[in-house]
N, C-alpha and C positions, 0 to 999 in steps of 0.2 A: 404633537404628543412629546413630552420632554425626553431628552435621550437618556435612556437608562443603562445601566451595566450589564453586560451579558456576563451572567455566571458560569455559562458553558466553557468560556475561555479560559486559559489558565496562563494569566501572564506572570512574571516573575514576581514572587513575593518578597516583602520587606523583610520577613522573617528569615530570609535565606542569609542575612548577614549577621543574624545572632549567632553567638558562640554555643555550639554544641556541648552538651554534657560528656565527659570520656569515661564516665563511671556507668555508661549507659549502652544497651545493645539493642537491635530491633531486628526481628525476622518476619517475613512475609510469605506468603502465598496466596496465589489467586484461587477464586472460587472455581469448581469443576463439578462435573456429573459423569456418572460411569455409564458405558454401554454394557450389554449383555457378555461383552467379552472381556470386560474391565478395563478396556481402554477409557482414559477421561478427555473431556473436551471442556473448555470454558464457557460459562454460559454468557457471562456479560464481563466488560470492562471491572477493574480494580476499584474499589469503592470505598476502601478505608483510608484514613489518614492517621498521621500521629506528630507529635512534636517532643523535642526533648531539649529545651535550652537552659543555660545558665544566664540568669539575669544580674542585676547590680545589688548590693547590699547582701550577698551572699544568700540568693533566691535562686531557687531550680524550679523549672516547671515542665511536667511531663504529661502525656496524655495519650488516649487511643481513642479516635473516634468511628464508630461503625456506621458507614453509611449504607443507605439503600435507595433504589430507583434512581441511581447516578451518584457521583462523588461530590457534586456542586455543594450541596448543604455541608457536608464534613469539611471539604476545604475551606469553605466560607467561616465555618466556626473555627478552624484551626488556627486562621490568620487573626480574626477578630477577637478571639479569646485572649489570645497572646498578646495582643495590643491594650486589652483592658486590664491585664494582671501584670505586665512587665515593664509598662512606660510610666514607671514613678508611683503607682497606686499602693506598694507594698514596700515597707521597711522594717527593719529590725525592732522597731519602736511599737510594732503594733502587737496587741494581745491576741490570743486565740479566738476570743469571740469577734475582734477585728478582722482577722483573716477569714472566719466563715461568712461574715456579713458582705466583705468584699467580692468572696467566690460566688454568692448568691446573687449580688447585684450585677456581677458580670454574665452570668448566664443570662438574668433578664434582659440586660442591654443587647448582647449578641443576638437574642431570639427576636427582639422588637428591630434589630438592624437590618437582620435578614428578611424580614417581612416587608421591611420599608424598600429595601433593595429590589423586591419583584412586585411592589404595589402596581404599577402602571401596568404590567403583564397581565395581574390577575383583573385589574379593571378592564382591561381590552376583552380578556376571555371571557368575563361576564357580559360585556356587550354584544360581543358576537354570538354568544348563546342564547341571548335573547331573540335575535333575528333568526337563528338555525331553523326554526320551524317554517318560516316563510321563505328564508331563502338558504336552502340545502346546496349549494353551488360547490363544485369542488374545491374553488379558491378558498371559500370561507371554511371549509372542512380541513383543508390542508393547514390553513393558518393556526385554527384550533389546535390542530396536532402539533405545530412548532410551540404555541404558547404552553399547552400542556407538558411539554419536554423542558420547558424553562422552568415551570413554577415547582415540577412535582419533586418527590423525595423528601428524605430526611435523614437525621442522624441519631444514635445515642453515643453517650460518652462516658469515659471514667478518665479525672484528672487528679493529679498527684502533685502537690506543691510542699516544697521542702524549705521553712523558714525557721532560723533560730533554732535548728537541730529539731524541729517539731514536723512530723509528717501530716498533711492535711489531705484527705481523699475526698473529691466531689464525684459522687456517682448519680448517674441519670440514665435509666434504661436497663438493659441487659448484658452489658459487658462487666468484667469482673477484675476487682484487685486482690492479689495475695501478698501476705508478708510472712516471709519465713525469718524465724528469729530465734536467739538463744535466751533462755529465762536464767535468772540467778541461781536457780537450784539445779543448773546442770541440765534440764529439759528443754527439748526445742519444740517449738509452735509452729504451727502453720495457721495464719489467721486469714480467714476471708472477710474482709472489710466492707461491710455493706451487703445488701440482699438485692437481688435483681428486681427491678419494677416491671412486673408481668402479669399476664392476666391470672396465674395460678399462685399470685402473691396475696394473702389473706388480707394484709394490711392495705394494700392497695384497692382490693376489692370493697373494703370496708371504707375507703376514700370516696370511690365511685358510688357505693349507696348512699353515703350522705349527700350526695349531689343529685339523688334521685333516678340513679341508673340501677335497673335491675342486675345485682352482681351475678345472680344464677346464670342469666342468659351470656353474660361476659365469660363466664367460667366455661360455658357449655361451647361457645364459639371459639374460644382460645386465640381469638385474633381481634384486634381493633383495626379496622382500614388496613389489613392484609398483613399485619404485623402484631406480635404478641407483647410489645413494650407498650405500658401505660405511661412512660414518661419518656418524651423524645424532643428533638430540636427541628424547626421546621414542619413539614408534611401539612400543608394548608387545608388539606380536606378534613383531617382529624382535629385541627384547630379552629378554621372558619366555617366549614360546612358540616360540624359533627351532628347538626340536627337531621341531617339526611342519611346518617348512617346507623344501622342498627347493629347493636343494641344501644346507642347513644342518644337517641332522639328525645328521651325524656330528661335528658340532664338540665339542670336549672343554670348551670355555670359551664366554663371549658373543663371537659372531664381529661384530656389529654394534656398535660402540663410540661413545662420545661424545668422545673424546679428540681435541682438535685438535692440528695441528701448529704450532709458534710460530717466527715468523722476525723478527730484529731488525736494524735497520740505523740508521746516524747520518742526521740531515737536516740536517748542516753544510754550508753552501754548495749546499744543493739549491735549486733554482728549477724548480718544474714543478707537477703535480697528481696527487693520488691517486684511483683510482676503485674502488669497491667496487660488484658488479654481481650481481644474482641469477641463477642459472642459466636462468630464463625469457628474461631479456635477451640474454646471451651466445649461449645456443642458437636464439635466432631469428635472429641474424647469422650465425652458423655454417651453420646450415640453408639460408640463403639463398646466401650467397657462398662455403661451404666455411670450414674451420677455419684454414686455412694463413696467413691474413691477419687474421684477425678482430680481434686486438689492434690491429694498426695502423691498421684501420678505425675501431675505436673511439675510439682517441686521436686520429685526425684530424677524426672528426665533433666531439669534445669540443673541440679545439683551434680548430676552425673556429666553433664558438658562442661561446666564450670570446673570440675576437678581436673579435667582434661586440656582446656583450652584457655588461653589468656586472652584471647581475642573475644570480647563482647558480643561482637556483632556475628563472628562466626557461631558463636555459641547458641545464641537465639536463633540462628537460622538452622541449626542442626535441630533444636527441639521441634521446631515447626515441621521439619521434613520427618523426624519421628512420628509426629502426629499424624501427618498425612499417610504414613505409611501403616500405621496401626488402624485407621480408618478404611484404606482401601482393602488391606488384609481381611477384614471383617468381612467386607462386602463380597468380595470372591470367595471368600469360606463357605457362603450358602447357608452358613447357621442362623440361628433365631434372631439375632441383631442385625443381619445383612439388609432387611428391608429398610432400616432405620438409616444405612449408611450409603444409599445410592447415590449422594451428593451431598456437597458441602459448600459453604459459604467463604468469603474471603477470609484469611486468618492474619492475624497481627498479634505479635507478642514482644512487648517492652520489659528488657531485664535494667532494673537498676541496683548495683550492688550498693551495699551498706557495711563499710568497714569490713568488708569480706576479702579473706586472704586469696591471692591467686594460687594457681597449682605450684606445687614444688618442682623444680627442674629435676629429671630424672638422674640419678647417679650409678654408672657401672660398676659392678661388683667384680673384683678378681678379673679385669680385663673383658668381661661380658658385655655384649650388646644390649640395648633397650629395645623392645619391642612394644610398642603402644599398643593397648588392650582397649577396646571400647567397653565401658562399663554397662552392664544391661540394669533394665527397670523393670518393673513388674506391675500386675494389677492386682485388685483385692485378693486373688485366689492365691497369692504367694507370699506369706509374710516374711519367710527367710530372705528371697531374694530384695523384698523391699528395704530390709534392714541393712542388707549390705549397701544398696544404693544409697539409702538416705542417710548412712553413716558420713557420706562425703558432704552432706551440709555444713555440719561443724566438726571437721575431723578432729580437732584438736581439743574438742569437749566432750562430746560423748556420742554414742551409737543410738540410731534412731530406728524404730519399727513402727508399723500401721498401729495407732494407737484408737482408742474409742473416742467417736465424734461426741462432743460435749458443747453445749452452748452456753455461753456465760458474757458477759461484758468485759471489755478489754480494760487491762490495768489501768491505761493512762487514755482511754477513749472516752471522748465527750461527742456523743452525736447530737444530731439534728433530733426534735421529738418524733416518736412514733416509730423509730428504726433500730434493728439490733442487728449484730454480726455475728454469725457464727464462728466459733473457735475449735480446732482441732487440735489436741495436744499430743504429739508424739513422742511416746515416752521410752526411755533408753531399756534395753533388754539384753540378758545375757543367753538368751534360750538358744541352744543348738540344736540343728535338725539332722537327722541322719537319713541317707537315701540308699536304697538297695534294689535290686534287680534279679528277679527269679530267671531270667534269659539266659545268664551264665552258667546256671547249674547249681553252683555253691554260693550264690549269693554275693559274691566277692568280685563285683565289676570296679568298685571304688577301692583302691587299696588302701591300707591303713596308714596314717602318717602320725608323725609325733607333734608334741606340741609346739615345736619351734619348725619354722618354715626352713623348708629344703635350700641349702646353699647352692648356687650355681657352681660347675666345674670350671675346668681350665678353658672350655669353649664357651662359656657363658650360659650351658645349658642347665636345667634342674631335672632331677629323677622324675619321670612320669608318674602321676598318680591314680590315672584311669588304665585299666588293664584290657586291651583290645585283643588278646591273644584269642578269646573264644569267637571274635567277629571273622578274625583272621581263618581261622579254621573252616568257618561256615564259609566264608568268601571262597577259598581254596576248594572247597569241594564241588562249588557250584561252576568254577572256571578251571577244573583239572585237566581240559583239553587246551590250554593256553601254553605256549613255548615257556620254558623256565624263565627265560630273561623278561619276558613281559609280565609273568607272574610277580618276578620279584619287584617289576618297577611300579605296577598298580597295587599289588598286595602288600606292599612295604618291605622296607630292607630285613626287618626282622621275622617276616611270616614265615611260617612253617609251610614246607613243601607237602602236598599229599604224597601219601605212600606210593601211589602208583605211579607216580612222576619221577 
């Protein structure tokens, strides 16, 4: 039998010598499942991969590959797709239609190359399976298990190509691309480029129905061969043995395909950032807070980190850690969405800035010191907090608040047939919110401030705008038996001593 490449090994890739894009950062987190006490444990090795390369002729390539049942397919695709796109196939002379054609062909070639690489293993597996009813020896069974580990698995992908100041997104599967940009009229938009190819996508269900698949059964099952994606790379069971899979047995042609949808748009006068996310990241946030505002929340978190950090790698990793905390906190809370957050898959976030200004260095005033403050983010329940955070997206242009979800074609977008991209416009707002509390008796927990920001004194401090005197009085009454020194230390320097002290 001819010697075949063992894809389970990880030799050094030729892509290690390609120049990395410096305007890009990546954050990752491994999968985990939570125990009853909230402690997490990893379920399987990390399976996602990503690429972020600068090619020749001012061409840049970025991608996130969401692997499953092993990382071999994602690793294979990341290497071979890079070779198909960055070894002279693309140049500034190519039109948008040329680029889309090259992207489509690249996915097709990589898919065929992968199955050629496991062809011998598939043939041996089929041969041994025919003898299994007659020869059920342990040796044969062990060999079949080895072969299954070698050929199983698949991957979904979201690929971004920038050429001639044009952005081309090739989406295949359940990963996601978001573009945050400022429009010419001063508004800022969060654009989800492409839709997930999943079992709840009506366009995909219609595509399957045209092949003879009963779409109602697919919708009811929610999965195809263990996964909800209707387009994927690899996965021999869904590609070769689909006639043995319910409800695909009636399909007249291959129902699960590796064909991406490609969207293109100009980056002229765009200032913002591009986000590529694996399904595990976006699903963790949606399971915790719902899908309605997940895109806005993700952009808010990225904007908050970019406003504080000049290191894109650190910013991307901080966002991933935030999502992990949100997901975990919902689980341990025991509230309604807690069962949805019992576990999460691998998370990968790629941030590519586009003419985006870095954070301004802080300048001390009157000799004072600067204390970094982590800017909060919020979910859909708090519009005011979201407006504060989202104003960091384009601080020199406008302030953002959560807007109304609307669906429209992108201004410069030219998608492949049968696809639409949801567009969320975040409009500026001058709305002010007021907070009050009845716990202080007079409703004056927050002191009134003038329209001008308070200036630091000679020590670098500003006057407090939250009145804690009522808290100190309550605390003092509960701790009246403490020595005066400890009361001053724990209750605060300006706390009032109880009368009995």
